[in-house]
PLY file of the C-alpha trace (Angstrom):
ply
format ascii 1.0
element vertex 662
property float x
property float y
property float z
element edge 661
property int vertex1
property int vertex2
end_header
0.00 0.00 0.00
1.01 3.55 -0.61
1.79 5.64 2.44
0.26 9.07 3.03
3.35 10.89 1.75
3.29 8.99 -1.55
-0.46 9.60 -1.99
0.05 13.29 -1.33
2.83 13.45 -3.92
0.63 11.65 -6.52
-2.23 14.02 -5.81
0.06 17.00 -6.20
1.48 15.58 -9.44
-2.03 15.04 -10.79
-2.97 18.62 -9.94
0.18 19.92 -11.63
-0.73 17.99 -14.78
-4.23 19.49 -14.72
-2.85 22.98 -14.10
-0.42 22.62 -17.00
-3.26 22.05 -19.45
-4.91 24.99 -21.16
-8.68 25.14 -20.91
-10.81 27.78 -22.58
-14.34 28.73 -23.50
-15.62 29.77 -26.89
-18.28 29.62 -29.59
-18.53 26.84 -32.19
-18.03 28.09 -35.74
-19.10 25.79 -38.56
-17.69 25.59 -42.08
-18.87 24.30 -45.44
-16.94 21.11 -44.69
-17.15 18.62 -41.82
-14.64 20.26 -39.50
-15.14 23.47 -37.53
-13.49 25.93 -35.18
-13.90 27.23 -31.65
-13.72 31.03 -31.51
-12.27 31.80 -28.09
-13.14 34.83 -26.02
-9.68 36.27 -26.77
-10.31 36.05 -30.52
-8.24 32.94 -31.29
-9.74 30.24 -33.50
-8.97 26.64 -32.51
-9.48 23.78 -34.97
-12.24 21.27 -34.18
-11.87 17.98 -36.02
-14.85 16.34 -37.81
-15.42 13.77 -35.05
-15.67 16.44 -32.37
-17.70 18.74 -34.66
-20.39 16.04 -34.85
-21.03 16.54 -31.11
-21.94 20.23 -31.29
-23.96 22.75 -33.30
-22.82 26.09 -34.76
-23.30 28.81 -32.15
-22.88 26.52 -29.14
-20.82 27.84 -26.27
-18.44 25.14 -25.03
-15.52 24.49 -22.74
-12.52 22.92 -24.46
-9.06 21.58 -23.76
-6.51 23.03 -26.16
-4.33 20.19 -27.43
-0.99 20.91 -29.04
1.02 18.19 -30.78
3.96 18.11 -33.17
3.25 17.14 -36.79
5.22 13.88 -37.08
5.03 13.89 -40.87
7.30 16.91 -41.05
10.70 17.81 -39.71
11.34 18.72 -36.11
11.13 22.45 -36.86
7.59 22.21 -38.24
4.84 24.16 -36.53
2.91 22.29 -33.84
-0.76 21.54 -34.51
-3.35 23.00 -32.16
-6.84 21.55 -31.86
-9.77 21.49 -29.46
-11.04 18.61 -27.35
-14.58 19.21 -26.07
-14.97 19.22 -22.29
-18.49 20.54 -21.70
-21.48 22.12 -23.40
-22.23 25.42 -21.66
-25.08 26.82 -23.76
-26.82 26.03 -27.03
-28.83 28.91 -28.57
-30.22 26.82 -31.43
-33.79 25.91 -30.61
-36.21 26.08 -33.52
-35.21 25.92 -37.17
-36.59 25.08 -40.59
-35.48 22.60 -43.21
-36.51 19.86 -45.59
-37.81 16.41 -44.63
-35.64 13.55 -45.87
-36.44 9.82 -45.92
-33.54 7.46 -46.55
-34.29 3.78 -46.17
-35.93 3.38 -42.78
-34.47 6.64 -41.47
-36.39 9.91 -41.27
-34.37 13.13 -41.03
-34.52 16.87 -41.42
-31.92 18.69 -43.48
-31.53 21.98 -41.57
-31.64 25.24 -43.52
-28.82 26.73 -41.46
-25.48 28.11 -42.59
-22.56 25.83 -41.83
-24.65 22.97 -40.45
-24.05 20.25 -43.02
-25.70 17.25 -41.44
-29.09 15.58 -41.22
-30.85 15.34 -37.86
-32.88 12.27 -36.98
-36.64 12.56 -36.44
-38.01 9.75 -34.21
-41.36 8.18 -35.21
-43.43 9.96 -32.56
-42.21 13.37 -33.70
-42.85 13.22 -37.47
-46.30 14.86 -37.73
-47.11 12.81 -40.85
-44.53 14.72 -42.88
-43.80 13.41 -46.36
-40.47 13.20 -48.16
-39.52 16.60 -49.55
-41.83 18.59 -47.27
-40.61 21.81 -45.75
-40.89 21.67 -41.96
-40.30 23.69 -38.83
-38.51 21.75 -36.09
-37.20 21.94 -32.56
-34.05 20.29 -31.21
-35.23 17.59 -28.79
-31.83 16.01 -28.08
-28.55 17.85 -28.41
-25.69 15.97 -30.12
-23.37 16.48 -27.12
-21.79 14.20 -26.01
-22.77 11.18 -28.14
-23.12 12.89 -31.55
-26.68 11.62 -31.96
-28.99 14.64 -32.17
-32.76 14.40 -32.54
-35.47 16.87 -33.49
-39.24 16.95 -33.48
-41.47 18.58 -36.09
-43.49 21.55 -34.86
-45.13 22.40 -38.20
-45.32 20.95 -41.67
-45.03 24.12 -43.75
-45.90 22.47 -47.05
-44.80 20.37 -49.98
-42.25 21.57 -52.51
-44.90 21.73 -55.26
-47.39 23.67 -53.12
-48.41 26.99 -54.72
-46.83 29.82 -52.75
-44.51 27.53 -50.76
-41.67 30.06 -51.09
-43.60 32.74 -49.18
-45.02 30.28 -46.64
-41.55 28.93 -45.97
-39.73 32.23 -45.38
-42.61 33.51 -43.23
-42.18 30.47 -41.00
-38.39 30.49 -41.09
-38.10 34.13 -40.05
-41.26 34.18 -37.91
-42.59 37.22 -39.75
-46.23 36.87 -38.75
-46.87 36.05 -35.08
-50.57 35.48 -34.48
-52.69 38.39 -33.31
-54.77 37.52 -30.24
-58.51 37.30 -30.86
-59.16 40.16 -28.47
-56.47 42.56 -29.73
-59.11 45.30 -30.17
-59.76 45.31 -26.42
-56.48 47.11 -25.72
-57.10 49.95 -28.21
-57.18 53.44 -26.75
-60.12 55.77 -27.31
-59.20 58.65 -29.59
-59.09 61.88 -27.59
-59.56 64.84 -29.93
-59.89 67.51 -27.24
-56.31 68.78 -27.52
-55.90 68.13 -31.25
-56.04 70.91 -33.82
-58.94 70.48 -36.23
-57.52 70.55 -39.77
-60.36 68.67 -41.44
-61.05 71.68 -43.65
-57.44 71.84 -44.91
-57.13 70.31 -48.37
-54.65 67.53 -47.61
-54.06 65.01 -50.38
-52.45 61.60 -50.38
-50.15 60.52 -53.22
-49.43 56.81 -53.40
-49.63 53.71 -55.57
-53.10 52.86 -56.82
-53.19 49.61 -54.81
-52.01 51.10 -51.49
-54.46 50.89 -48.61
-52.22 51.63 -45.60
-51.73 55.31 -46.36
-49.63 56.96 -43.69
-48.96 60.43 -45.13
-50.88 63.35 -46.62
-49.58 66.70 -47.89
-50.71 70.29 -48.12
-48.73 73.36 -49.22
-49.27 76.99 -50.03
-46.99 79.80 -51.22
-45.81 82.47 -48.79
-43.92 85.74 -49.25
-40.65 84.01 -48.36
-41.33 80.71 -50.11
-43.82 78.08 -49.00
-45.48 76.57 -45.98
-45.61 72.77 -46.10
-47.78 70.66 -43.84
-46.90 66.97 -43.66
-49.63 64.96 -41.95
-48.58 61.51 -40.73
-51.06 58.89 -39.56
-50.86 58.49 -35.79
-51.33 54.87 -34.66
-49.79 55.85 -31.32
-53.14 57.52 -30.57
-54.76 54.08 -30.56
-52.04 51.59 -29.56
-51.23 51.48 -25.85
-47.50 51.13 -25.09
-46.54 47.65 -23.82
-49.95 46.20 -24.67
-50.03 42.76 -26.27
-50.73 44.43 -29.61
-47.79 46.79 -29.14
-45.40 43.97 -28.21
-46.37 41.93 -31.28
-45.95 44.99 -33.51
-42.49 45.48 -32.00
-41.65 41.83 -32.71
-42.68 42.24 -36.36
-40.81 45.58 -36.41
-41.85 46.36 -39.97
-44.29 45.48 -42.69
-42.70 42.83 -44.88
-43.08 43.06 -48.63
-42.38 39.67 -50.15
-42.84 39.08 -53.89
-46.59 38.79 -54.39
-47.37 38.99 -50.66
-47.39 41.77 -48.08
-47.39 41.14 -44.33
-48.55 44.21 -42.43
-46.91 45.21 -39.16
-50.36 45.99 -37.72
-53.67 44.13 -37.96
-55.45 44.88 -41.24
-58.30 46.73 -39.51
-55.76 49.18 -38.07
-53.35 49.41 -41.00
-55.90 49.76 -43.79
-58.77 51.41 -41.96
-58.61 52.96 -38.51
-55.14 54.50 -38.96
-54.93 54.89 -42.73
-55.44 58.41 -44.08
-58.29 57.25 -46.26
-60.01 60.01 -48.29
-63.05 61.63 -46.64
-62.41 59.94 -43.29
-61.48 61.83 -40.12
-58.19 60.47 -38.79
-55.67 61.28 -36.07
-52.39 62.69 -37.38
-49.11 64.13 -36.22
-48.38 67.30 -38.20
-44.99 68.69 -39.14
-45.48 72.25 -40.38
-42.41 73.60 -42.17
-41.65 77.09 -43.44
-39.38 76.75 -46.48
-37.49 79.60 -48.08
-37.25 80.05 -51.84
-33.71 78.64 -51.84
-35.02 75.38 -50.36
-33.65 75.90 -46.87
-35.82 75.23 -43.83
-36.52 78.43 -41.93
-38.59 76.99 -39.09
-40.85 74.10 -38.18
-43.26 72.93 -35.52
-45.01 69.70 -34.60
-48.53 69.37 -33.27
-51.29 66.79 -32.98
-54.35 67.16 -35.18
-57.31 65.50 -36.79
-57.42 65.70 -40.57
-59.50 64.55 -43.51
-57.73 63.65 -46.73
-59.49 65.38 -49.62
-58.32 62.93 -52.25
-56.08 60.00 -53.08
-53.93 60.56 -56.16
-51.60 58.09 -57.82
-47.95 58.72 -58.61
-48.59 58.26 -62.31
-51.49 60.74 -62.39
-49.56 63.37 -60.45
-46.51 62.87 -62.69
-48.71 63.32 -65.77
-50.27 66.45 -64.25
-46.85 68.00 -63.58
-45.63 67.25 -67.11
-46.63 70.17 -69.35
-46.42 67.90 -72.39
-49.32 65.72 -71.19
-52.98 66.42 -70.57
-53.95 66.80 -66.91
-55.73 63.80 -65.36
-59.18 64.79 -64.11
-58.38 63.39 -60.65
-55.71 66.07 -60.16
-57.65 69.10 -61.39
-59.37 69.92 -58.04
-55.95 69.93 -56.34
-53.97 71.88 -58.93
-53.04 74.74 -56.57
-51.70 72.41 -53.89
-49.86 70.23 -56.43
-48.20 73.26 -58.04
-46.98 74.48 -54.64
-45.73 71.00 -53.70
-43.92 70.67 -57.01
-42.17 74.02 -56.62
-41.11 73.52 -53.02
-39.93 69.94 -53.60
-37.69 71.15 -56.45
-36.27 73.82 -54.14
-35.68 71.26 -51.38
-33.88 68.94 -53.81
-31.66 71.73 -55.15
-30.76 72.78 -51.61
-29.91 69.21 -50.56
-27.80 68.78 -53.68
-25.89 71.94 -52.86
-25.59 71.68 -49.08
-25.92 68.00 -48.25
-25.81 64.84 -50.34
-28.39 63.34 -52.65
-27.93 59.60 -53.00
-27.92 58.63 -56.70
-31.04 56.70 -57.62
-30.42 52.99 -57.30
-32.02 50.51 -59.61
-35.19 49.22 -58.01
-36.79 46.00 -59.20
-40.23 44.49 -59.04
-40.80 40.77 -59.31
-43.92 39.82 -61.25
-45.36 36.41 -60.34
-47.70 34.24 -62.39
-50.84 32.38 -61.26
-48.67 29.60 -59.78
-46.80 32.24 -57.70
-43.62 31.59 -59.68
-41.43 34.30 -61.19
-42.68 35.49 -64.56
-40.36 38.47 -65.05
-38.46 41.21 -63.24
-39.24 44.83 -64.07
-37.09 47.88 -63.48
-38.88 50.50 -61.38
-38.31 54.10 -62.42
-38.94 57.07 -60.15
-41.02 59.84 -61.67
-41.37 63.45 -60.55
-44.29 62.55 -58.25
-42.12 60.00 -56.39
-39.44 62.67 -56.03
-42.01 65.22 -54.79
-43.23 62.95 -51.99
-39.69 61.85 -51.11
-38.45 65.43 -50.67
-41.40 66.30 -48.43
-40.82 63.20 -46.30
-37.07 63.87 -45.98
-37.74 67.46 -44.90
-40.21 66.32 -42.23
-37.86 63.59 -41.01
-35.01 66.10 -40.69
-37.25 68.21 -38.49
-38.11 65.14 -36.42
-34.41 64.52 -35.80
-34.04 68.12 -34.63
-36.89 68.00 -32.13
-35.61 64.74 -30.61
-32.43 66.43 -29.42
-29.52 64.24 -28.34
-31.38 61.03 -27.51
-34.20 59.18 -29.22
-34.28 56.85 -32.21
-32.01 57.90 -35.05
-30.79 56.33 -38.28
-27.03 56.60 -38.32
-24.74 56.03 -41.26
-21.05 56.11 -40.33
-19.78 56.30 -43.89
-16.85 54.07 -44.80
-15.95 50.99 -42.80
-12.98 51.91 -40.58
-10.78 49.11 -41.95
-11.23 50.46 -45.51
-10.34 54.12 -44.87
-6.73 53.61 -45.98
-7.99 52.31 -49.34
-10.38 55.25 -49.62
-7.53 57.71 -49.08
-5.42 56.04 -51.77
-8.28 55.95 -54.27
-9.17 59.58 -53.61
-5.59 60.66 -54.23
-5.16 58.40 -57.28
-8.43 59.23 -59.02
-9.29 62.74 -57.78
-6.07 64.23 -56.46
-7.62 64.71 -52.99
-5.18 64.68 -50.07
-5.15 65.62 -46.38
-8.89 65.03 -45.93
-10.41 63.00 -43.12
-12.95 60.85 -44.95
-14.26 59.43 -41.67
-15.98 62.76 -40.91
-19.24 64.00 -42.44
-17.47 66.95 -44.08
-14.72 64.78 -45.54
-17.17 62.18 -46.81
-19.36 64.87 -48.36
-16.37 66.53 -50.05
-15.24 63.23 -51.55
-18.63 62.24 -52.94
-19.24 65.70 -54.41
-15.86 65.52 -56.19
-16.78 62.45 -58.25
-17.68 63.07 -61.87
-18.69 59.66 -63.19
-18.55 60.78 -66.83
-15.00 62.07 -66.50
-13.55 58.92 -64.90
-12.65 55.72 -66.71
-12.37 53.93 -63.36
-15.72 53.05 -61.64
-14.82 55.01 -58.51
-18.32 55.62 -57.18
-19.21 51.94 -57.58
-16.05 50.86 -55.74
-16.58 53.34 -52.89
-20.19 52.24 -52.44
-18.91 48.72 -51.66
-16.69 50.09 -48.89
-19.55 51.65 -46.92
-20.94 50.50 -43.60
-24.65 49.72 -43.30
-26.95 52.31 -41.76
-28.32 51.26 -38.38
-30.75 52.41 -35.72
-29.20 54.28 -32.80
-30.41 55.82 -29.56
-27.73 58.49 -29.90
-27.71 61.48 -32.24
-25.10 60.41 -34.80
-24.43 61.63 -38.37
-26.04 60.14 -41.44
-23.06 60.54 -43.73
-24.81 59.02 -46.74
-27.24 61.94 -46.74
-24.70 64.50 -45.59
-26.71 65.27 -42.45
-25.63 65.71 -38.84
-28.62 63.63 -37.73
-31.56 61.85 -39.31
-34.55 59.79 -38.27
-37.88 58.72 -39.74
-41.39 59.13 -38.37
-43.31 59.14 -41.66
-44.24 55.43 -41.81
-45.60 54.52 -38.37
-48.14 52.07 -39.83
-45.32 50.14 -41.50
-42.27 50.64 -39.23
-42.23 50.22 -35.47
-39.22 52.52 -35.09
-41.33 55.32 -36.64
-44.12 54.56 -34.17
-41.59 54.94 -31.34
-40.45 58.29 -32.75
-44.10 59.44 -32.74
-44.31 58.68 -29.04
-41.05 60.48 -28.35
-42.12 63.59 -30.30
-45.51 63.68 -28.57
-43.79 63.30 -25.21
-41.61 66.29 -26.13
-44.72 68.32 -26.95
-46.52 67.32 -23.78
-43.54 67.78 -21.45
-41.99 70.86 -23.02
-41.92 72.56 -19.65
-40.12 69.67 -17.95
-36.80 67.94 -18.46
-38.22 64.41 -18.45
-38.78 62.66 -21.76
-39.07 58.88 -22.19
-36.27 57.19 -24.08
-36.02 54.04 -26.16
-33.85 51.42 -24.47
-30.95 49.72 -26.22
-32.68 46.36 -25.71
-35.86 47.57 -27.41
-33.85 49.02 -30.26
-32.01 45.71 -30.71
-35.36 43.90 -31.01
-36.57 46.39 -33.62
-33.31 46.19 -35.58
-33.42 42.39 -35.54
-36.99 42.45 -36.82
-36.02 44.75 -39.68
-33.05 42.55 -40.53
-35.23 39.43 -40.49
-37.71 40.99 -42.92
-34.91 42.00 -45.28
-33.29 38.55 -45.18
-36.65 36.84 -45.74
-37.33 38.94 -48.82
-33.85 38.33 -50.22
-34.06 34.56 -49.69
-37.49 34.29 -51.27
-36.43 36.40 -54.24
-33.34 34.28 -54.75
-35.38 31.07 -54.54
-37.79 32.32 -57.22
-34.86 33.42 -59.40
-33.25 29.99 -59.12
-36.42 28.22 -60.26
-36.88 30.72 -63.10
-33.39 30.37 -64.53
-32.97 26.61 -64.01
-34.15 25.72 -67.56
-31.57 28.11 -69.04
-28.49 26.19 -67.86
-25.94 26.19 -70.65
-27.15 29.40 -72.31
-24.78 32.29 -72.97
-26.10 35.72 -71.97
-24.84 39.28 -71.55
-24.58 41.08 -68.25
-22.65 43.56 -66.11
-20.36 42.94 -63.14
-22.14 43.96 -59.91
-19.89 42.59 -57.13
-16.25 41.44 -56.85
-14.35 39.66 -54.09
-11.25 37.51 -53.77
-13.14 34.36 -54.81
-14.78 35.70 -57.94
-17.38 38.11 -59.21
-21.14 38.50 -59.54
-22.79 39.31 -62.86
-26.30 40.72 -63.31
-27.90 39.56 -66.55
-29.11 42.44 -68.72
-32.18 40.63 -70.02
-33.46 38.96 -66.85
-31.90 41.17 -64.11
-30.81 38.02 -62.24
-27.37 37.66 -60.65
-25.00 34.71 -60.61
-21.49 34.15 -59.29
-18.38 33.31 -61.32
-15.85 31.44 -59.14
-12.40 32.26 -60.48
-10.69 29.13 -59.11
-12.80 27.09 -61.53
-11.64 29.12 -64.55
-8.65 28.25 -66.72
-6.62 31.31 -65.77
-5.25 32.25 -62.38
-6.64 35.55 -61.06
-5.16 38.01 -58.60
-7.41 40.24 -56.51
-6.85 43.94 -55.84
-8.92 44.66 -52.71
-8.46 48.42 -52.98
-9.75 48.76 -56.55
-12.04 45.71 -56.33
-10.43 44.32 -59.45
-9.59 40.78 -60.59
-6.81 40.28 -63.12
-5.41 37.37 -65.12
-3.03 37.33 -68.05
-6.00 37.56 -70.42
-8.69 39.50 -68.64
-9.31 42.24 -66.11
-12.64 42.33 -64.28
-13.98 45.60 -62.83
-17.31 46.73 -61.41
-20.01 47.71 -63.94
-18.06 46.02 -66.74
-20.02 44.46 -69.59
-19.33 40.75 -69.98
-20.82 37.56 -71.44
-21.37 34.54 -69.19
-22.75 31.01 -69.42
-25.29 29.78 -66.88
-23.44 26.88 -65.29
-25.39 25.58 -62.31
-28.46 26.35 -60.21
-29.11 25.02 -56.70
-32.57 26.02 -55.43
-31.98 24.38 -52.03
-28.94 26.55 -51.39
-30.46 29.40 -53.41
-27.29 29.80 -55.48
-26.72 30.50 -59.16
-23.33 29.89 -60.77
-22.03 31.32 -64.03
-18.85 30.66 -65.95
-17.09 32.44 -68.79
-17.22 31.42 -72.45
-14.08 29.60 -73.56
-13.15 32.42 -75.93
-12.88 34.89 -73.06
-10.21 32.89 -71.21
-8.38 31.56 -74.25
-4.68 32.55 -74.26
-4.98 33.23 -77.98
-7.54 35.99 -77.53
-7.53 38.78 -75.00
-10.94 40.33 -74.66
-10.96 44.08 -74.17
-14.19 44.94 -72.38
-15.14 48.54 -71.96
-16.46 49.61 -68.58
-20.13 50.47 -68.84
-21.88 52.95 -66.59
-25.15 51.45 -65.40
-27.76 54.03 -64.53
0 1
1 2
2 3
3 4
4 5
5 6
6 7
7 8
8 9
9 10
10 11
11 12
12 13
13 14
14 15
15 16
16 17
17 18
18 19
19 20
20 21
21 22
22 23
23 24
24 25
25 26
26 27
27 28
28 29
29 30
30 31
31 32
32 33
33 34
34 35
35 36
36 37
37 38
38 39
39 40
40 41
41 42
42 43
43 44
44 45
45 46
46 47
47 48
48 49
49 50
50 51
51 52
52 53
53 54
54 55
55 56
56 57
57 58
58 59
59 60
60 61
61 62
62 63
63 64
64 65
65 66
66 67
67 68
68 69
69 70
70 71
71 72
72 73
73 74
74 75
75 76
76 77
77 78
78 79
79 80
80 81
81 82
82 83
83 84
84 85
85 86
86 87
87 88
88 89
89 90
90 91
91 92
92 93
93 94
94 95
95 96
96 97
97 98
98 99
99 100
100 101
101 102
102 103
103 104
104 105
105 106
106 107
107 108
108 109
109 110
110 111
111 112
112 113
113 114
114 115
115 116
116 117
117 118
118 119
119 120
120 121
121 122
122 123
123 124
124 125
125 126
126 127
127 128
128 129
129 130
130 131
131 132
132 133
133 134
134 135
135 136
136 137
137 138
138 139
139 140
140 141
141 142
142 143
143 144
144 145
145 146
146 147
147 148
148 149
149 150
150 151
151 152
152 153
153 154
154 155
155 156
156 157
157 158
158 159
159 160
160 161
161 162
162 163
163 164
164 165
165 166
166 167
167 168
168 169
169 170
170 171
171 172
172 173
173 174
174 175
175 176
176 177
177 178
178 179
179 180
180 181
181 182
182 183
183 184
184 185
185 186
186 187
187 188
188 189
189 190
190 191
191 192
192 193
193 194
194 195
195 196
196 197
197 198
198 199
199 200
200 201
201 202
202 203
203 204
204 205
205 206
206 207
207 208
208 209
209 210
210 211
211 212
212 213
213 214
214 215
215 216
216 217
217 218
218 219
219 220
220 221
221 222
222 223
223 224
224 225
225 226
226 227
227 228
228 229
229 230
230 231
231 232
232 233
233 234
234 235
235 236
236 237
237 238
238 239
239 240
240 241
241 242
242 243
243 244
244 245
245 246
246 247
247 248
248 249
249 250
250 251
251 252
252 253
253 254
254 255
255 256
256 257
257 258
258 259
259 260
260 261
261 262
262 263
263 264
264 265
265 266
266 267
267 268
268 269
269 270
270 271
271 272
272 273
273 274
274 275
275 276
276 277
277 278
278 279
279 280
280 281
281 282
282 283
283 284
284 285
285 286
286 287
287 288
288 289
289 290
290 291
291 292
292 293
293 294
294 295
295 296
296 297
297 298
298 299
299 300
300 301
301 302
302 303
303 304
304 305
305 306
306 307
307 308
308 309
309 310
310 311
311 312
312 313
313 314
314 315
315 316
316 317
317 318
318 319
319 320
320 321
321 322
322 323
323 324
324 325
325 326
326 327
327 328
328 329
329 330
330 331
331 332
332 333
333 334
334 335
335 336
336 337
337 338
338 339
339 340
340 341
341 342
342 343
343 344
344 345
345 346
346 347
347 348
348 349
349 350
350 351
351 352
352 353
353 354
354 355
355 356
356 357
357 358
358 359
359 360
360 361
361 362
362 363
363 364
364 365
365 366
366 367
367 368
368 369
369 370
370 371
371 372
372 373
373 374
374 375
375 376
376 377
377 378
378 379
379 380
380 381
381 382
382 383
383 384
384 385
385 386
386 387
387 388
388 389
389 390
390 391
391 392
392 393
393 394
394 395
395 396
396 397
397 398
398 399
399 400
400 401
401 402
402 403
403 404
404 405
405 406
406 407
407 408
408 409
409 410
410 411
411 412
412 413
413 414
414 415
415 416
416 417
417 418
418 419
419 420
420 421
421 422
422 423
423 424
424 425
425 426
426 427
427 428
428 429
429 430
430 431
431 432
432 433
433 434
434 435
435 436
436 437
437 438
438 439
439 440
440 441
441 442
442 443
443 444
444 445
445 446
446 447
447 448
448 449
449 450
450 451
451 452
452 453
453 454
454 455
455 456
456 457
457 458
458 459
459 460
460 461
461 462
462 463
463 464
464 465
465 466
466 467
467 468
468 469
469 470
470 471
471 472
472 473
473 474
474 475
475 476
476 477
477 478
478 479
479 480
480 481
481 482
482 483
483 484
484 485
485 486
486 487
487 488
488 489
489 490
490 491
491 492
492 493
493 494
494 495
495 496
496 497
497 498
498 499
499 500
500 501
501 502
502 503
503 504
504 505
505 506
506 507
507 508
508 509
509 510
510 511
511 512
512 513
513 514
514 515
515 516
516 517
517 518
518 519
519 520
520 521
521 522
522 523
523 524
524 525
525 526
526 527
527 528
528 529
529 530
530 531
531 532
532 533
533 534
534 535
535 536
536 537
537 538
538 539
539 540
540 541
541 542
542 543
543 544
544 545
545 546
546 547
547 548
548 549
549 550
550 551
551 552
552 553
553 554
554 555
555 556
556 557
557 558
558 559
559 560
560 561
561 562
562 563
563 564
564 565
565 566
566 567
567 568
568 569
569 570
570 571
571 572
572 573
573 574
574 575
575 576
576 577
577 578
578 579
579 580
580 581
581 582
582 583
583 584
584 585
585 586
586 587
587 588
588 589
589 590
590 591
591 592
592 593
593 594
594 595
595 596
596 597
597 598
598 599
599 600
600 601
601 602
602 603
603 604
604 605
605 606
606 607
607 608
608 609
609 610
610 611
611 612
612 613
613 614
614 615
615 616
616 617
617 618
618 619
619 620
620 621
621 622
622 623
623 624
624 625
625 626
626 627
627 628
628 629
629 630
630 631
631 632
632 633
633 634
634 635
635 636
636 637
637 638
638 639
639 640
640 641
641 642
642 643
643 644
644 645
645 646
646 647
647 648
648 649
649 650
650 651
651 652
652 653
653 654
654 655
655 656
656 657
657 658
658 659
659 660
660 661
């Protein structure tokens, strides 16, 4: 037997061995292959071999032992290999997910629709909900793979079969949880409209200008000339007059965050009775509104503004096309516009002045190409149409921007703002080099609003052979919601927010409440604020809606273009990265990716100029190029192109002129 001294020494030795090992915590990161990584809290990434990866799910938080061993296949000076050995599962955020039902032999599985989770998960017999092979399903993890690598899931909902009409919309609605159910008694929490302290503007000739099919109308306009310029009144529907904060209805609206506009299907943020009736500024109906009254000088600058609560009655709904035709002297005036000619003329004049002033003093974002997907009776893609803004669209947009600028001013330093920081910090060095190379600009801080504005105003697209504006636009950060008053560099403004779509955007509804609180507590210092947690929920809801729309659109595009595999078509380069480039087809307005490693030539990537070069071809943004449709994968929603053989042939160098796409 071992004496006490020996046992103590063994215990100490064991503890020393444990202490000498390196343990850590981190998040599981999946890959397109079977292995993965653990991203440690200090930023290091530790390799996780395929066997260990089978025991966890992407996003899991785990405890690991970091194992380091010498590579015996190389010489003694070779770098040691570091990998992770799982020790414990600390937290798994993955709960519900969607995917496709797979039957293989006697086994029933779900193939998760999750990035970097490339495995099937077993569905036991009692949890299958009569799903059929190929069905799209919503599932819940019922047994985590840790530690035995045998995960299980149960089906919560059979979304539908692959051939079901409208399955694309049904699927993304379920995947992104865009439409939580309204309770049957949601009307019970509605507030009674109190008109006692509201200004009666029902006699003022407000008009709404919108698409013919729009029912949730949240703005109406009225304008008249003054000695100094014009007075503009922007009336915005006021759902905050009816929706109680923190009510069940309010919480569900916050969860939705925004109305979602999927191809062929709209999902309103509010119940239809509210969105299309009780709150909508329907002609000849008395409605609650928040008014922004703006005095505009002849040069388009804003002299003063004020907000107040009112009741209004829209005196007519006009369409964009009719208003555009009315404002065009070359066309005959639509009869619908004739009773409102004085108001329309004033709105047209002041909106032109506002635009000229913004162009001179701020920044006007160049019109981007907008697209509309037209679906057939089977809810499949029939065609994609370019959407062109007319002068009526511009008129309404300028009035809304002016009112939103005033909203940002009244909020002060805290509220809900839309911030745009300009260029991503890690790309500022590239921006400086491009500005000096292409424009001769030096010693300018492009991270500031003034520097950004100076750079963008210096670009003359027609005078440059290099697609500078297109390259710079790919180096920008995304605009985000913020509780702090931060610049919106993309618009050249010190601060910006929106309150003009409260029926469709929850953040605008919050701004309504903040503005009304300012009006009601003007004599006090207390004003309610939007918490960071609430703002994160709203931002996530907006992001979900955007991702859902993008995924559904891509799915429809894949199905549409599948029969064209092998065809050669013309397009323009729309995106470039180190792996290849994206081309948008001129005829169908559908994008596909060309992976350069699969081409004959070897390409080098210039990250500053976003340019790919081989010995035979240089690829730049907006460049015209022919491609062949190579492969389409509807499950992964990916479209692959390749180049015609002639383009990459060493015997023929193709000179392709850069094309400016409007």
